[in-house]
N, C-alpha and C positions, 0 to 999 in steps of 0.2 A: 674859714679863713678871713679874718677881719683886716681891714685896711687901716694903716696908721692914720690917726686924726679923727677916728670915730665914725659914726653912722652918717649916711647921706639922707637928706630930706627928700621925700617923695612929694612932688607937687602935682596934684590931680586936677587937670583942667576940666571945665564943664564938658567939652567935646569928648574927652577921654571917659568921663563918668557915664555919659550917654552911650558911648560905644561899648563900654564894659557891661552895662546893664543889658544891652541888646545881645552882646556876645554870650553872656552867661545864661540868658534866657534860652538862647538857641543851643548852647553847649553846657548844660548844668554839670555834666560829668568832668568838666575841666576846671571847676572852681578851685580844687586843691592845687592844680598846676599853676594857676594864676597867682594864688596866695604865695606859693613857693617862690615864684619868679619875683614878685614884688618884695618879698622878704629879703631875697638875695640882693636885689637892686639897692635896698636901703642899707644893707651891710657893706656891700662892695660891688658896684656895677661892672667892675673889670674881672670878676671871677670867671675863669675859663668856661665853666659849665654853662654860663648864659650865652656864650657865643656872641658877645657884643660886637657889632660892626658899624663902621661909619658908612653913611649912604652918600651917593653922588647924584649928579644931575639936578633935577628940580628939588631933590631932597637933601641937597648939600647942607652941611651943618647939623643934620639930624643923625640919630643912631637908632639901631634896632636890636632887639633880642628875641629869641625864640620862646614861645610858650609851649608849642608842640612842633612837630616837624613842619607843618604847613601854616602855623599861626604865629603872628608877630605882635610885639608892642613897639610902637614908634615913640621916640622921646628926644628931648634936648638934654645934653649933659652940660650943666653949668658948673664947670670944674672949680672955679674960684669960690663959688658960693656953696659948693658941695650939695648941689641940688640935681635931682633927676625930674625933669618936667615931662610928665606923661601926656602924650598927645592923642594916641589912637591905639586900638587893639582890634585884631580881626585876622581873617585869612590873608595870606600873602597877596592875593589879587586885590582884595578890598583895601588894604592899608596903603598899597602902592598905586592907587588910582589917581 
């Protein structure tokens, strides 16, 4: 299900890339799940399967999607620029520290 206006740009921060490398080293079996989520984010971050949610508190203005039941990707949605700025990936407890 594609969103009108075309694909979104995924912006991978240095922090995200370091966290991704560490996450995949610890969980190599989740590589395909991460690829799938990133692909879906690039197509349409609002697709219901991703369970995109706005965060609150000290994470106000950030969003999260699930990779697995217990793992999340934290991001900023820059709607006007059609960008998804990827900030962190990891277990629920690690990304909300």
